[in-house]
C-alpha positions as CSV (number, residue, x, y, z in Angstrom):
1,X,19.6,-3.9,1.6
2,X,16.6,-1.7,0.7
3,X,13.3,-2.8,2.1
4,X,11.7,-3.4,-1.3
5,X,14.6,-5.6,-2.4
6,X,14.4,-7.9,0.6
7,X,13.1,-11.5,0.1
8,X,10.5,-11.2,2.8
9,X,9.0,-8.1,1.1
10,X,9.0,-9.9,-2.3
11,X,7.1,-12.9,-0.7
12,X,4.7,-10.5,1.1
13,X,4.0,-8.6,-2.0
14,X,2.9,-11.8,-3.8
15,X,0.7,-12.7,-0.8
16,X,-1.1,-9.3,-1.0
17,X,-1.6,-9.4,-4.7
18,X,-3.1,-12.9,-4.4
19,X,-5.3,-11.8,-1.5
20,X,-6.7,-8.9,-3.6
21,X,-7.1,-11.2,-6.6
22,X,-4.6,-9.1,-8.6
23,X,-7.2,-6.3,-8.8
24,X,-6.7,-2.7,-7.9
25,X,-8.5,-1.9,-4.7
26,X,-8.9,1.8,-5.4
27,X,-10.4,1.2,-8.9
28,X,-12.7,-1.5,-7.3
29,X,-14.2,1.2,-5.0
30,X,-15.5,2.9,-8.2
31,X,-16.8,-0.3,-9.9
32,X,-13.8,-0.7,-12.2
33,X,-11.8,-3.9,-12.6
34,X,-8.2,-3.0,-13.2
35,X,-5.2,-5.4,-12.9
36,X,-3.0,-4.5,-9.9
37,X,0.7,-4.5,-10.4
38,X,1.8,-2.6,-7.3
39,X,1.5,-3.1,-3.5
40,X,1.1,0.1,-1.6
41,X,2.0,0.8,2.0
42,X,-1.0,2.8,3.4
43,X,1.3,4.1,6.2
44,X,4.7,4.6,4.5
45,X,7.3,2.1,5.5
46,X,9.8,5.0,5.8
47,X,7.7,6.5,8.6
48,X,6.3,3.3,10.0
49,X,8.9,0.5,9.5
50,X,7.1,-1.7,12.0
51,X,4.1,-1.8,9.6
52,X,6.1,-2.7,6.5
53,X,4.9,-6.3,6.4
54,X,1.5,-5.9,8.1
55,X,-1.3,-7.1,5.8
56,X,-3.8,-4.5,6.9
57,X,-1.3,-1.8,5.9
58,X,-1.0,-3.1,2.3
59,X,-3.2,-2.8,-0.7
60,X,-2.9,-3.9,-4.3
61,X,-3.1,-1.0,-6.8
62,X,-2.7,-0.4,-10.5
63,X,0.2,1.8,-11.4
64,X,-2.1,4.8,-12.1
65,X,-3.7,4.6,-8.7
66,X,-0.4,4.1,-7.0
67,X,0.9,7.3,-8.6
68,X,-2.2,9.1,-7.3
69,X,-1.3,8.1,-3.7
70,X,2.0,10.0,-3.6
71,X,3.2,13.5,-4.4
72,X,6.3,12.5,-6.4
73,X,7.9,15.9,-5.9
74,X,8.3,15.7,-2.1
75,X,7.2,12.0,-1.6
76,X,4.4,12.9,0.8
77,X,0.9,11.3,0.6
78,X,-1.8,13.0,-1.5
79,X,-5.3,13.6,-0.2
80,X,-6.2,10.2,-1.7
81,X,-3.4,8.5,0.2
82,X,-4.5,10.2,3.4
83,X,-8.1,9.1,2.8
84,X,-6.9,5.5,2.7
85,X,-5.1,6.0,6.0
86,X,-8.4,7.3,7.5
87,X,-10.2,4.2,6.2
88,X,-7.8,1.8,7.8
89,X,-7.6,1.4,11.6
90,X,-4.0,0.3,12.4
91,X,-2.2,0.6,15.6
92,X,0.6,2.9,14.5
93,X,2.6,3.0,17.7
94,X,4.5,-0.2,18.3
95,X,5.0,0.5,22.0
96,X,1.3,0.5,22.8
């Protein structure tokens, strides 16, 4: 079963949206109030599966901002997505 279809992800997504008061965290940085509809993995779950359900790795975003985080052609992070990674200090290596 794909990660985003799993019940534990569906529950976690609701927790993160509630934590962020259903507001886009990227828009909020610029003084805008936009309703969040997506939960974004700052460190992609495909590359960092152990961070898939870690609260500090998840932010609520509106669809527009979520689209700005990814290059949809090759599914890499954009400069904005990388900037979010630099803002968040997460232990990326599960063996440390």
